[in-house]
GUSE-247089 format. One line per 2 residues: number of its first residue (from 1); for each residue x, y negated, z negated of N, C-alpha, C. Coordinates in Angstrom, 3 decimals. Example, Ala and Ser with C-alpha at 12.3 -4.5 7.8 and 13.67 -1.06 7.14 Angstrom:
2
1	13.190:5.690:-7.800:12.300:4.500:-7.800:13.200:3.300:-7.800  12.850:2.250:-7.080:13.670:1.060:-7.140:12.900:-0.030:-7.870
//
This chain:
302
1	-72.078:-150.583:-150.808:-71.745:-151.998:-152.008:-71.061:-151.269:-152.758  -70.458:-150.033:-153.215:-69.178:-149.819:-153.395:-68.117:-149.664:-153.036
3	-68.126:-149.722:-151.206:-67.463:-149.827:-150.450:-66.819:-151.014:-150.171  -67.471:-151.612:-150.097:-67.043:-153.435:-150.120:-66.237:-153.179:-151.198
5	-66.327:-153.148:-152.285:-65.885:-153.668:-153.266:-65.059:-153.108:-153.397  -64.474:-151.677:-153.491:-62.944:-151.474:-152.873:-62.486:-152.141:-151.698
7	-63.093:-152.158:-150.358:-62.124:-153.118:-149.740:-61.917:-154.076:-150.231  -62.413:-155.198:-150.829:-62.332:-156.069:-151.349:-61.021:-156.330:-152.513
9	-61.128:-155.281:-153.472:-60.438:-155.138:-154.615:-59.193:-154.516:-153.229  -58.347:-154.048:-152.260:-57.400:-153.925:-152.426:-56.887:-154.769:-150.949
11	-57.524:-155.531:-151.000:-57.010:-157.046:-150.017:-57.083:-157.920:-150.975  -57.149:-157.246:-151.791:-56.693:-158.428:-153.042:-55.528:-158.146:-154.130
13	-55.513:-156.902:-153.744:-53.965:-156.081:-154.693:-53.071:-156.346:-153.812  -53.170:-156.520:-152.555:-51.822:-156.081:-151.281:-50.814:-156.966:-151.285
15	-51.334:-157.895:-151.747:-50.179:-158.937:-151.694:-49.448:-158.744:-152.919  -49.395:-158.518:-153.959:-48.840:-157.910:-154.982:-48.135:-156.881:-154.697
17	-48.590:-155.970:-154.041:-48.132:-154.481:-154.358:-46.609:-155.373:-153.093  -47.231:-155.648:-152.022:-46.387:-156.243:-150.845:-45.065:-157.443:-151.516
19	-45.452:-158.036:-152.750:-44.579:-158.314:-153.086:-43.292:-157.973:-154.586  -43.951:-157.386:-154.818:-43.199:-155.929:-155.566:-41.847:-155.339:-154.742
21	-42.982:-154.296:-153.562:-42.150:-154.220:-152.665:-40.771:-154.377:-152.180  -41.064:-155.507:-151.225:-40.357:-156.836:-151.527:-38.977:-157.602:-152.259
23	-39.421:-157.195:-153.407:-38.527:-157.527:-153.974:-37.597:-156.221:-154.601  -38.037:-155.135:-154.478:-37.368:-153.864:-154.540:-35.880:-153.593:-153.603
25	-36.567:-154.303:-152.143:-35.752:-153.972:-150.996:-34.744:-155.414:-151.259  -35.056:-156.387:-151.849:-34.119:-157.281:-152.010:-33.180:-157.143:-153.025
27	-33.271:-156.338:-154.067:-32.533:-155.990:-155.211:-31.881:-154.569:-154.425  -32.331:-153.985:-153.892:-31.321:-152.895:-153.185:-30.116:-153.390:-152.613
29	-30.675:-153.778:-151.214:-29.892:-154.931:-150.702:-28.449:-156.033:-151.294  -29.128:-156.076:-152.312:-28.141:-156.572:-153.374:-27.163:-156.279:-153.774
31	-27.157:-154.831:-153.861:-26.644:-153.787:-154.636:-25.826:-153.028:-153.754  -26.411:-153.572:-151.733:-25.540:-152.343:-151.525:-24.655:-153.405:-151.038
33	-25.137:-155.130:-151.162:-24.063:-156.140:-150.372:-22.599:-155.940:-152.104  -23.125:-155.838:-153.253:-22.407:-155.981:-153.835:-21.321:-154.596:-153.960
35	-21.701:-152.929:-153.340:-20.658:-152.106:-153.586:-20.162:-152.006:-151.675  -20.422:-153.111:-151.323:-20.068:-153.709:-149.792:-18.481:-153.704:-150.603
37	-19.100:-154.947:-151.196:-17.777:-156.565:-151.334:-16.978:-155.691:-152.040  -17.039:-154.378:-153.052:-16.408:-154.013:-154.263:-15.550:-153.550:-152.799
39	-16.208:-152.705:-151.766:-14.892:-151.522:-151.356:-14.098:-152.135:-150.044  -14.641:-154.162:-150.210:-13.447:-154.568:-149.120:-13.200:-154.465:-149.814
41	-12.959:-155.076:-150.331:-11.650:-155.512:-151.934:-10.733:-154.445:-152.481  -11.494:-153.416:-152.090:-10.879:-152.389:-152.199:-9.837:-151.422:-150.890
43	-10.209:-152.174:-150.616:-9.184:-152.290:-148.462:-8.553:-153.472:-149.382  -9.109:-154.245:-149.046:-8.167:-155.029:-149.121:-6.899:-155.024:-150.208
45	-6.883:-154.916:-150.861:-5.545:-153.699:-151.968:-5.449:-153.091:-151.232  -5.353:-151.999:-150.859:-4.967:-151.050:-150.191:-3.764:-151.585:-149.149
47	-4.267:-152.651:-148.287:-3.429:-152.868:-147.298:-2.676:-153.800:-147.775  -3.008:-154.917:-148.360:-2.003:-155.155:-149.153:-1.006:-154.499:-150.252
49	-1.473:-153.552:-150.348:-0.565:-152.454:-151.011:0.777:-151.571:-149.938  0.352:-151.310:-149.083:0.908:-150.413:-147.851:1.772:-151.621:-147.120
51	1.284:-153.251:-146.662:2.590:-153.682:-146.261:3.054:-154.193:-147.109  3.181:-154.517:-148.438:4.363:-154.884:-149.344:5.499:-153.193:-149.066
53	5.184:-152.025:-149.209:5.851:-150.831:-148.311:6.292:-151.303:-147.560  6.067:-152.084:-146.644:6.533:-151.560:-144.764:7.344:-153.039:-145.609
55	6.578:-153.635:-145.523:8.344:-155.207:-145.758:9.604:-154.561:-146.332  9.098:-153.386:-147.037:10.653:-153.136:-148.293:11.014:-152.205:-147.805
57	10.400:-150.909:-146.783:11.198:-150.256:-145.975:11.793:-150.973:-144.939  11.399:-152.057:-144.170:11.952:-152.672:-142.538:12.866:-153.552:-143.438
59	13.089:-154.583:-144.728:13.799:-154.963:-145.371:15.332:-153.540:-145.665  14.755:-152.470:-146.360:15.443:-151.636:-146.285:16.671:-151.289:-145.435
61	15.686:-151.341:-144.491:16.271:-150.753:-143.140:17.060:-151.933:-142.462  16.847:-153.213:-142.386:17.798:-154.433:-141.710:19.115:-154.270:-142.897
63	19.143:-154.029:-144.474:20.420:-154.266:-145.420:20.784:-152.719:-144.896  20.345:-151.204:-144.459:21.269:-150.428:-143.720:21.712:-150.762:-142.468
65	21.232:-151.557:-141.824:21.582:-151.685:-140.482:22.724:-152.804:-140.220  22.881:-153.249:-141.857:23.693:-153.978:-141.470:25.026:-153.437:-142.461
67	24.805:-152.705:-143.240:25.892:-151.811:-143.950:26.806:-151.489:-142.744  25.669:-150.484:-141.946:26.271:-149.501:-140.684:26.957:-150.649:-139.895
69	26.774:-151.807:-139.993:27.590:-152.124:-139.054:28.426:-152.710:-138.956  29.107:-152.480:-140.289:29.684:-153.564:-140.919:30.880:-152.092:-141.285
71	30.406:-151.022:-141.799:30.722:-150.106:-141.825:32.048:-149.215:-140.093  31.014:-149.753:-139.071:31.779:-149.972:-137.580:32.488:-150.368:-138.000
73	32.602:-151.569:-138.039:33.200:-152.966:-137.749:34.887:-152.898:-138.268  34.061:-151.660:-139.425:35.656:-151.221:-139.826:36.188:-150.396:-139.166
75	35.236:-149.297:-138.997:36.444:-148.328:-138.895:37.358:-148.583:-137.135  36.412:-149.940:-136.191:37.036:-150.618:-135.214:37.846:-151.001:-135.360
77	38.115:-151.544:-136.582:39.938:-152.781:-136.446:40.302:-151.874:-136.975  39.866:-150.532:-138.081:41.052:-149.434:-138.830:41.390:-148.910:-136.675
79	40.852:-148.139:-136.091:40.868:-147.417:-135.032:42.278:-148.271:-133.943  41.562:-149.535:-134.423:42.153:-150.196:-133.307:44.022:-150.874:-134.228
81	44.080:-151.087:-135.258:45.046:-151.314:-136.078:46.321:-149.944:-136.132  45.617:-148.047:-135.629:46.999:-147.611:-135.898:47.179:-147.051:-134.756
83	45.748:-147.517:-133.444:46.070:-147.286:-132.133:47.631:-148.301:-131.559  47.285:-150.004:-132.269:48.358:-150.787:-132.209:49.144:-150.482:-133.102
85	49.555:-149.490:-133.615:50.658:-148.991:-134.992:51.663:-147.349:-134.472  50.513:-146.696:-133.369:50.801:-145.844:-132.784:51.807:-146.215:-131.596
87	51.213:-147.249:-130.739:51.568:-148.592:-129.500:53.121:-148.385:-129.956  53.339:-149.303:-130.809:54.292:-149.614:-131.654:55.117:-148.502:-131.105
89	55.961:-147.738:-132.669:55.966:-146.601:-133.037:56.299:-145.744:-131.292  55.657:-145.812:-130.107:55.764:-145.368:-129.065:56.291:-145.322:-127.822
91	56.590:-146.651:-128.254:57.060:-148.013:-127.033:58.675:-147.568:-126.551  59.228:-147.594:-128.141:60.855:-147.805:-128.101:61.154:-146.272:-127.330
93	60.329:-145.215:-128.153:61.051:-143.550:-128.286:60.262:-143.566:-126.728  59.455:-143.810:-125.847:59.167:-144.019:-124.067:60.184:-144.368:-123.217
95	60.761:-146.033:-124.188:61.478:-146.846:-123.034:62.681:-146.246:-123.101  63.170:-145.508:-124.018:64.496:-145.375:-124.364:65.030:-143.794:-123.614
97	63.749:-142.971:-123.427:63.802:-141.949:-123.027:63.682:-141.614:-121.191  62.626:-143.296:-120.657:62.871:-143.805:-119.395:64.484:-144.073:-118.919
99	64.913:-144.819:-119.901:66.213:-145.104:-119.810:67.311:-144.077:-119.524  66.594:-142.889:-120.357:67.705:-141.891:-120.150:67.575:-141.392:-118.979
101	66.648:-141.292:-118.713:65.816:-140.553:-116.823:66.302:-140.829:-116.047  67.023:-142.731:-115.956:67.339:-142.961:-115.076:68.382:-142.768:-115.063
103	69.463:-143.009:-115.989:70.864:-142.651:-116.233:71.233:-141.337:-115.999  70.637:-140.047:-116.097:70.333:-139.033:-115.765:70.147:-139.017:-114.106
105	69.282:-139.380:-113.940:69.352:-139.518:-111.888:70.601:-140.284:-111.434  70.751:-141.010:-112.363:72.331:-141.613:-111.810:73.177:-141.041:-111.456
107	73.794:-140.096:-112.723:74.017:-139.091:-112.860:74.452:-138.228:-111.567  72.836:-137.143:-111.521:72.786:-136.644:-110.662:72.943:-136.795:-109.126
109	72.757:-138.205:-109.250:73.113:-138.865:-108.203:74.558:-138.906:-107.653  75.464:-139.031:-108.534:76.982:-139.114:-108.638:77.415:-138.161:-108.667
111	76.811:-137.079:-109.244:77.658:-135.454:-108.785:77.246:-134.704:-107.813  75.635:-135.612:-107.280:75.640:-134.647:-105.554:76.163:-135.246:-104.599
113	77.154:-136.819:-105.026:77.330:-138.006:-103.811:79.395:-137.183:-104.054  79.273:-136.749:-105.259:80.618:-136.345:-105.533:80.964:-135.106:-105.209
115	80.162:-134.025:-104.606:79.948:-132.886:-103.948:79.638:-133.101:-102.666  79.160:-133.742:-101.873:80.052:-134.398:-100.724:81.175:-134.678:-100.070
117	81.306:-135.666:-101.098:83.063:-135.778:-101.021:83.814:-134.848:-100.698  83.350:-133.436:-102.619:84.353:-132.541:-102.095:84.106:-132.296:-101.331
119	83.200:-131.484:-100.020:82.688:-130.875:-99.727:83.867:-131.409:-98.405  83.383:-132.662:-97.740:83.992:-133.603:-96.552:85.640:-133.195:-97.035
121	86.399:-133.120:-98.310:87.038:-132.905:-98.323:88.120:-131.600:-97.719  87.284:-130.699:-98.595:87.752:-129.086:-98.124:87.842:-129.084:-96.541
123	86.797:-129.757:-95.929:86.214:-129.202:-94.412:87.743:-130.220:-94.798  88.410:-131.005:-93.999:89.509:-131.881:-93.852:90.247:-131.218:-94.524
125	90.604:-130.605:-95.546:91.799:-130.023:-95.853:92.017:-128.384:-94.836  90.910:-127.820:-94.960:90.666:-126.401:-93.518:91.210:-127.072:-92.058
127	90.526:-128.234:-91.334:90.839:-128.766:-90.747:92.394:-128.752:-90.155  92.798:-129.378:-91.530:94.199:-129.211:-91.831:95.691:-128.072:-91.318
129	94.530:-126.984:-92.550:95.335:-126.419:-92.495:95.501:-125.441:-91.902  94.385:-125.239:-90.786:94.205:-124.275:-89.450:95.685:-125.584:-88.489
131	94.811:-126.827:-88.312:96.424:-127.387:-87.568:97.926:-126.890:-88.019  98.219:-127.022:-89.593:98.980:-127.003:-89.542:99.436:-125.444:-88.907
133	98.431:-124.878:-89.292:98.774:-123.001:-88.609:99.476:-123.337:-87.546  98.004:-123.308:-86.535:98.519:-123.723:-84.983:100.322:-124.718:-85.032
135	100.539:-125.593:-85.693:101.474:-126.409:-85.471:102.460:-125.628:-85.498  102.995:-124.252:-87.444:103.676:-123.427:-87.785:104.468:-122.300:-86.021
137	102.604:-121.926:-85.940:102.755:-121.076:-84.745:103.613:-121.548:-83.284  103.429:-122.753:-82.493:103.472:-123.669:-82.268:105.607:-123.408:-81.919
139	105.899:-123.457:-83.114:107.509:-124.362:-83.372:108.039:-122.989:-83.159  107.167:-121.774:-83.921:107.904:-120.296:-84.395:108.272:-119.984:-82.210
141	107.463:-120.049:-81.412:107.423:-119.555:-80.344:107.743:-120.920:-79.591  108.687:-120.545:-78.647:109.424:-121.488:-77.725:108.757:-122.144:-76.374
143	108.899:-122.808:-75.976:107.852:-123.467:-75.147:108.439:-122.773:-73.865  108.170:-121.940:-72.328:108.863:-121.413:-71.291:108.586:-123.245:-70.567
145	109.377:-124.330:-69.993:109.659:-124.980:-68.643:108.052:-124.488:-68.209  107.607:-125.419:-66.753:107.333:-124.550:-65.624:107.524:-125.054:-64.988
147	107.392:-124.574:-63.663:108.083:-123.390:-63.110:108.856:-124.774:-61.954  109.581:-124.829:-61.237:109.481:-126.218:-60.382:109.376:-125.630:-59.140
149	108.751:-126.720:-58.141:108.715:-126.507:-56.802:109.439:-127.170:-55.511  110.032:-126.831:-54.799:111.021:-127.237:-53.748:110.178:-128.250:-53.476
151	110.801:-129.751:-52.706:110.090:-130.944:-52.311:110.838:-131.146:-51.135  110.520:-132.337:-50.584:111.115:-132.586:-49.064:112.350:-133.194:-49.788
153	113.772:-132.890:-49.164:115.168:-133.659:-49.121:116.030:-132.555:-50.256  115.221:-131.459:-50.075:115.754:-129.925:-50.628:115.820:-130.284:-52.316
155	115.449:-131.253:-53.233:115.095:-131.003:-54.748:113.835:-130.592:-54.983  113.575:-130.505:-56.515:112.502:-129.337:-56.790:111.993:-130.599:-57.878
157	110.443:-130.522:-58.580:109.617:-130.862:-59.228:109.273:-130.251:-59.455  109.196:-130.166:-61.129:108.136:-129.507:-61.947:106.821:-129.672:-61.651
159	105.875:-128.848:-61.607:103.843:-129.080:-60.933:103.474:-128.959:-63.343  103.020:-130.150:-63.606:102.668:-130.144:-64.442:101.346:-128.317:-65.170
161	101.861:-128.649:-66.297:101.498:-127.611:-67.079:100.358:-127.685:-67.527  99.249:-127.194:-67.717:97.784:-126.906:-67.948:97.406:-126.003:-69.299
163	98.720:-125.366:-69.471:98.415:-123.626:-69.801:98.610:-124.305:-71.633  97.194:-123.704:-72.316:97.212:-124.419:-74.353:98.565:-123.881:-74.473
165	98.648:-124.899:-76.042:99.774:-124.727:-76.426:100.283:-122.802:-77.262  101.157:-122.811:-77.597:100.946:-120.733:-78.308:100.143:-121.971:-79.855
167	99.488:-120.392:-80.062:98.943:-120.681:-80.893:97.525:-120.630:-81.204  96.867:-121.510:-80.358:95.964:-122.574:-79.522:94.620:-121.293:-79.563
169	93.662:-121.382:-79.378:92.652:-120.541:-79.129:91.430:-121.195:-78.555  90.572:-120.875:-77.661:89.382:-121.707:-77.210:88.281:-121.810:-78.689
171	88.530:-121.109:-79.324:87.252:-121.179:-80.517:87.670:-122.409:-81.538  89.082:-122.506:-81.771:89.131:-123.227:-83.094:89.595:-124.249:-82.364
173	90.211:-124.651:-80.970:90.228:-125.529:-80.959:88.484:-126.769:-80.498  87.650:-125.434:-80.347:86.106:-126.225:-80.308:85.813:-126.821:-81.400
175	85.659:-125.783:-82.590:85.415:-125.720:-83.375:85.939:-126.754:-84.398  87.176:-127.195:-83.809:87.686:-128.593:-84.672:87.104:-129.258:-84.200
177	86.410:-129.878:-82.828:86.419:-130.825:-82.200:85.197:-131.247:-82.502  83.732:-129.979:-82.182:82.717:-130.068:-82.866:82.749:-130.744:-84.646
179	83.226:-130.475:-85.044:83.394:-130.473:-87.276:83.796:-132.557:-86.834  84.579:-132.451:-86.035:84.920:-134.292:-86.224:84.062:-134.610:-85.179
181	83.006:-133.834:-84.024:82.489:-134.931:-84.072:80.984:-134.783:-84.786  80.661:-133.811:-85.913:80.506:-134.804:-86.365:80.002:-134.778:-87.721
183	80.765:-135.578:-87.890:82.122:-136.071:-89.212:82.229:-137.448:-88.551  81.613:-137.993:-86.895:81.217:-139.216:-86.766:82.938:-139.893:-86.923
185	83.915:-138.722:-86.566:85.258:-139.222:-85.840:85.524:-139.150:-84.819  84.597:-140.033:-84.314:84.601:-140.367:-82.579:85.966:-140.123:-81.896
187	87.075:-141.313:-82.550:87.790:-141.174:-81.486:88.327:-139.485:-81.929  89.270:-138.916:-82.673:89.335:-137.510:-82.878:88.788:-136.660:-82.335
189	87.559:-136.778:-82.386:86.796:-135.851:-81.473:86.754:-135.979:-80.130  86.992:-137.634:-79.384:87.060:-137.860:-77.695:88.350:-137.048:-77.587
191	89.258:-136.697:-77.815:90.571:-136.624:-78.052:90.488:-135.189:-77.841  90.616:-134.546:-78.967:89.911:-133.083:-78.883:88.928:-132.658:-78.004
193	88.094:-133.021:-77.685:86.987:-132.669:-76.529:88.119:-132.839:-75.129  88.636:-133.948:-75.066:88.939:-133.923:-73.708:90.579:-133.198:-73.419
195	90.940:-132.442:-74.743:92.242:-131.205:-74.412:91.189:-129.895:-74.464  91.397:-129.667:-74.567:89.585:-128.329:-74.641:89.378:-128.360:-73.151
197	88.865:-129.238:-72.487:88.390:-129.464:-71.487:89.988:-128.921:-70.315  90.746:-129.919:-70.939:91.446:-129.682:-69.983:92.693:-128.218:-69.824
199	92.151:-127.423:-71.233:92.852:-126.526:-71.039:91.958:-125.048:-70.822  90.782:-125.499:-70.978:89.304:-124.871:-71.146:88.584:-125.465:-70.225
201	88.781:-125.138:-68.910:87.793:-125.858:-68.227:86.523:-125.083:-67.655  86.864:-124.150:-67.358:85.715:-122.945:-67.045:85.430:-121.829:-68.462
203	85.649:-122.512:-69.869:85.198:-121.629:-70.748:83.955:-121.325:-71.318  82.947:-121.033:-72.149:81.720:-120.512:-72.427:81.052:-122.171:-72.828
205	82.272:-122.760:-73.386:81.385:-124.135:-74.459:82.021:-125.518:-73.720  82.301:-125.343:-72.729:82.755:-126.558:-71.772:82.134:-127.059:-71.021
207	80.475:-126.852:-71.005:79.798:-127.629:-70.358:78.804:-128.604:-72.047  79.422:-127.906:-72.907:78.794:-128.578:-74.455:79.677:-129.545:-74.959
209	81.549:-129.485:-74.549:82.115:-130.140:-74.295:82.342:-131.965:-73.767  81.787:-131.566:-72.572:82.072:-132.726:-71.640:80.457:-133.437:-72.074
211	79.372:-132.332:-72.193:78.679:-133.307:-73.330:78.631:-133.966:-74.430  78.791:-133.494:-75.373:79.297:-134.669:-76.253:80.388:-135.519:-76.323
213	81.050:-135.152:-75.355:81.593:-136.372:-74.775:80.962:-137.687:-74.306  80.102:-137.107:-73.700:79.355:-138.171:-73.201:78.503:-138.932:-74.803
215	77.960:-138.533:-74.860:77.797:-138.738:-76.768:78.325:-139.571:-77.225  79.597:-139.230:-77.306:80.414:-139.888:-78.591:80.392:-141.641:-77.449
217	80.022:-141.260:-76.431:80.475:-142.374:-75.725:79.246:-143.518:-76.271  78.016:-142.821:-75.902:76.176:-143.194:-75.954:76.470:-143.466:-77.197
219	77.091:-143.398:-78.118:76.722:-143.795:-79.635:77.519:-144.764:-80.239  78.611:-144.981:-79.224:79.370:-146.255:-79.108:79.024:-146.766:-78.255
221	77.963:-147.133:-77.617:77.098:-148.019:-76.249:78.053:-148.519:-75.583  79.024:-147.575:-75.641:79.759:-147.897:-74.249:78.930:-147.067:-72.569
223	78.214:-147.802:-71.905:76.964:-146.678:-71.599:77.405:-146.023:-70.228  78.154:-147.203:-69.436:79.377:-146.957:-67.832:80.063:-145.363:-68.909
225	80.316:-145.464:-69.711:81.669:-143.808:-69.123:80.396:-142.829:-70.067  79.713:-143.768:-70.389:78.643:-142.359:-70.922:78.525:-141.942:-70.126
227	78.026:-142.535:-69.106:76.513:-141.976:-67.673:77.475:-140.903:-66.663  79.436:-141.251:-67.035:80.003:-140.570:-66.041:80.394:-139.852:-66.682
229	80.321:-140.082:-68.300:80.529:-138.145:-68.817:79.502:-137.016:-68.293  78.527:-138.184:-68.575:77.305:-136.915:-68.469:77.079:-136.263:-67.357
231	77.210:-137.347:-65.967:77.514:-136.891:-64.467:78.629:-135.518:-64.253  79.240:-136.032:-65.016:80.822:-134.924:-64.686:79.820:-133.386:-65.155
233	78.702:-133.349:-66.180:78.008:-132.158:-66.704:77.730:-132.418:-65.977  76.569:-132.855:-64.883:76.467:-132.236:-63.907:76.351:-131.842:-62.322
235	77.769:-132.258:-62.294:78.767:-131.703:-61.016:79.894:-130.556:-61.534  80.228:-130.618:-62.489:81.475:-129.408:-63.307:80.202:-128.389:-62.850
237	79.206:-128.651:-64.056:78.193:-127.312:-64.491:77.043:-127.422:-64.374  76.524:-127.528:-63.007:74.965:-127.964:-63.327:74.138:-126.806:-63.740
239	74.472:-125.335:-64.216:73.254:-124.406:-64.509:74.140:-124.038:-65.745  73.698:-124.992:-66.820:73.924:-124.899:-68.325:72.896:-124.870:-68.881
241	72.298:-124.907:-70.234:71.489:-125.236:-71.099:71.430:-127.052:-71.378  72.519:-127.525:-71.301:72.487:-129.056:-71.268:73.169:-129.257:-70.109
243	72.268:-129.033:-68.852:71.993:-129.328:-67.522:71.263:-130.767:-67.734  69.973:-130.603:-68.464:68.698:-130.768:-67.872:69.224:-132.134:-69.420
245	69.588:-132.241:-70.744:69.699:-132.927:-71.544:70.907:-134.222:-70.529  71.296:-133.232:-70.392:72.890:-134.734:-69.583:71.886:-135.460:-68.259
247	71.550:-134.661:-67.467:70.730:-135.538:-66.709:69.650:-136.626:-66.972  68.987:-136.283:-68.487:67.877:-137.018:-69.211:68.829:-138.829:-69.754
249	69.870:-137.662:-70.332:70.576:-139.111:-70.795:71.692:-140.057:-70.031  72.287:-138.890:-68.881:73.153:-140.125:-67.899:71.313:-141.089:-67.258
251	70.270:-141.219:-67.505:69.437:-141.869:-66.929:69.556:-143.163:-67.842  69.490:-142.433:-69.483:69.143:-143.303:-70.668:70.580:-144.710:-70.514
253	71.035:-143.826:-70.433:72.903:-144.494:-70.473:72.583:-146.015:-69.250  72.368:-145.236:-67.789:72.348:-146.098:-66.964:71.348:-147.526:-66.893
255	70.389:-147.025:-67.853:68.609:-147.897:-68.397:69.165:-148.986:-69.314  70.290:-148.737:-70.160:70.782:-148.997:-71.279:72.135:-150.037:-70.572
257	72.845:-149.913:-69.482:74.084:-150.815:-68.698:73.111:-151.497:-67.946  71.342:-152.207:-68.347:71.046:-152.551:-66.653:70.861:-152.411:-65.278
259	71.515:-150.875:-65.129:71.016:-149.778:-63.502:69.726:-149.741:-63.393  68.679:-150.687:-63.215:67.061:-150.523:-63.241:66.899:-149.308:-62.081
261	67.605:-149.715:-60.820:67.746:-148.921:-59.683:67.618:-147.472:-59.647  69.049:-147.493:-60.114:69.687:-145.911:-60.326:69.232:-145.087:-61.205
263	68.572:-146.438:-62.553:68.318:-145.066:-64.221:66.670:-144.282:-63.794  66.044:-145.891:-62.580:64.906:-145.032:-62.535:65.087:-143.838:-61.449
265	65.967:-144.049:-60.693:65.837:-142.353:-59.265:66.658:-141.472:-60.353  67.160:-141.599:-61.525:67.229:-140.219:-62.166:66.299:-139.636:-63.078
267	66.141:-140.675:-63.759:63.980:-140.302:-64.124:63.745:-139.903:-63.706  63.493:-140.233:-62.352:61.838:-139.405:-61.268:62.860:-138.177:-61.090
269	64.653:-137.980:-60.877:65.119:-136.673:-60.689:65.106:-135.812:-61.414  64.829:-136.340:-63.111:64.613:-135.439:-64.427:63.395:-134.534:-64.345
271	62.432:-135.618:-64.127:60.747:-135.695:-64.282:60.738:-134.003:-63.052  61.422:-134.412:-61.704:60.631:-133.162:-60.482:61.760:-132.075:-60.999
273	62.556:-132.229:-60.907:63.848:-130.763:-61.583:63.205:-130.090:-62.993  62.356:-130.612:-64.400:62.243:-130.058:-65.032:61.308:-130.630:-65.695
275	59.969:-129.981:-65.072:58.580:-130.575:-65.358:58.047:-130.142:-66.720  58.915:-129.118:-67.404:58.329:-128.631:-68.448:59.161:-128.819:-69.785
277	59.943:-129.443:-69.678:60.683:-130.047:-70.676:60.533:-130.879:-71.438  60.501:-131.009:-72.760:59.789:-132.009:-73.950:59.895:-133.763:-73.859
279	61.098:-133.983:-72.396:61.491:-134.979:-72.343:60.947:-135.610:-71.581  59.789:-135.039:-70.169:58.793:-135.372:-69.459:57.963:-136.661:-69.756
281	57.715:-136.556:-71.043:56.827:-138.211:-71.577:57.716:-139.556:-72.066  58.913:-138.667:-72.697:59.850:-140.476:-72.953:60.077:-140.914:-71.838
283	61.096:-139.921:-70.145:61.630:-140.212:-69.341:60.149:-141.011:-68.587  59.301:-140.936:-68.409:57.680:-141.666:-68.196:57.655:-143.109:-68.607
285	57.706:-143.297:-69.687:57.266:-144.111:-70.533:58.541:-144.886:-70.468  59.371:-144.346:-70.589:61.214:-145.105:-69.986:60.478:-146.163:-68.497
287	60.144:-145.109:-67.432:59.416:-145.717:-66.085:58.526:-146.646:-66.949  58.543:-146.576:-67.059:56.833:-147.659:-67.511:58.038:-149.030:-68.044
289	58.994:-148.618:-68.908:58.985:-149.713:-69.193:59.922:-150.282:-68.623  60.548:-149.819:-67.535:61.395:-150.286:-66.101:60.384:-151.210:-64.928
291	58.760:-151.128:-65.311:58.167:-151.033:-63.985:58.372:-150.754:-62.877  59.014:-149.902:-63.016:59.367:-148.448:-62.018:57.600:-146.997:-61.817
293	56.983:-147.770:-62.657:55.548:-146.379:-63.047:54.274:-147.328:-63.223  53.109:-147.198:-62.341:51.974:-147.619:-63.133:51.766:-146.691:-64.738
295	50.159:-147.020:-64.849:49.776:-146.084:-66.094:49.101:-144.575:-64.966  49.384:-143.708:-65.521:48.743:-142.229:-64.886:47.624:-141.911:-65.272
297	46.714:-141.975:-63.837:45.490:-141.115:-64.419:45.232:-139.273:-64.787  44.784:-139.070:-65.334:45.165:-137.595:-65.810:44.160:-136.602:-64.131
299	44.263:-135.810:-63.366:43.639:-135.511:-63.103:42.398:-134.447:-63.360  41.397:-134.184:-62.999:40.300:-132.688:-63.447:41.094:-131.950:-62.522
301	41.660:-130.661:-63.595:41.918:-129.677:-62.729:40.988:-128.494:-63.236  40.303:-128.017:-62.030:39.197:-127.044:-61.449:39.420:-125.858:-62.003
//
């Protein structure tokens, strides 16, 4: 019976106990929620403060950037202004310097031309002095009359004398002729070379004199006389340093004179006679130009 009573009492009191326990839990939950709300509010306040500080820093950065940009723009303007001022200051002196350099260049050119003219005058004066000396020696030495030879009818006739005038020497005559040739005094050089060959036909420089006569005619585009002059080198002086060049130049003169067949024959003779000459390639080119030689094929040597 006691046990039953205790059981019934426990059952009767259990709702009250449970209700009291739930009330405690609710109150505890309410306290926790209140604490959480306070914590959230605190966090929100902290976030707001941080955001305010961040916005302030961003605003300061923007202002600083604007100030920096303005300062840079000012510096750029100052630099451009300084450069413009320096350019303005330097343009006139540089232009003046360029003008002076041009003037100096013109002066140097004039000096060079004057020196060249002076050298030419000195050479001419030297030539004239040499000629005057030769003339004076000629006047001082009496010229012997040429010997007379008997002819039919019992009369006598003088033989033309090819002996050089007194005071004239092969070296002086050739050097004077060559100077006029180099100075392009073609008429004077032509006469002087002709006289040299007249008086010294067997001298060392005789082939050169005859060759330069051909060059004078060639330079004057007198192709016919040039070919004849070069041919005389081949005829009178077949073995000398100017022979090969004379044959080549004779062929060129004939080609310019429109003697196609003769020019082709001379070029072919030149190639056959002087296969190692540097002019051989040019001779082949002229033959092709004349239509007397086709494209050549290089043979492979074993």
